[in-house]
C-alpha positions in Angstrom: -1.2 5.6 -12.8 1.9 5.6 -10.6 2.0 7.5 -7.3 5.4 8.2 -5.6 5.5 8.6 -1.9 8.7 10.2 -0.7 8.1 9.2 2.9 6.5 6.0 4.1 3.3 6.8 6.0 1.1 3.6 6.1 -2.1 5.5 6.7 -1.5 7.8 3.7 -0.6 4.9 1.4 -3.7 3.0 2.7 -6.0 5.9 1.9 -4.6 6.2 -1.6 -4.9 2.5 -2.3 -8.4 2.3 -0.9 -9.6 5.3 -2.9 -8.1 4.4 -6.3 -8.7 0.6 -6.1 -6.2 -0.4 -8.9 -2.8 0.9 -9.9 0.8 1.2 -8.7 2.7 3.0 -6.0 6.3 3.6 -5.3 7.7 4.2 -1.8 11.1 5.8 -1.7 13.5 3.4 0.2 11.1 0.5 -0.1 10.2 -0.1 -3.7 7.3 -0.4 -6.0 4.0 -2.2 -5.4 0.9 -2.9 -7.4 -2.6 -2.8 -5.9 -5.9 -4.3 -7.0 -9.3 -4.5 -5.4 -8.2 -2.0 -2.8 -5.3 -4.2 -1.4 -1.6 -4.2 -2.0 -0.3 -7.2 -3.9 2.9 -9.0 -3.0 5.9 -7.5 -4.7 8.0 -9.4 -7.2 11.1 -8.7 -5.1 10.3 -10.4 -1.8 12.6 -8.8 0.7 11.7 -8.5 4.4 11.2 -4.8 4.3 8.7 -4.9 1.4 6.7 -7.7 3.0 6.5 -5.8 6.3 5.2 -2.7 4.4 2.7 -4.9 2.5 1.4 -6.3 5.8 1.2 -2.9 7.5 -0.5 -1.1 4.7 -3.1 -3.9 4.2 -3.8 -3.8 8.0 -4.4 0.0 7.8 -6.8 -0.6 4.9 -8.8 -3.0 7.0 -8.9 -0.5 9.9 -10.2 2.2 7.5 -12.9 -0.2 6.4 -13.9 -0.9 10.0 -14.1 2.8 10.8 -16.4 3.4 7.9 -19.0 0.9 9.2 
């Protein structure tokens, strides 16, 4: 399943990734990502913007997990 986000909102992307556990997302202006085990995987195209998004979303996922405990 592919979800397209028209605006980049790290918290919204993190909630989606955490809830569906495995799949793909596309963020307009950034690119496509795959996720597995509730975490974004590094993109095939390794530009700085994509790696920053990857880091930021995975950090938000960790924060969501900490809030749940």
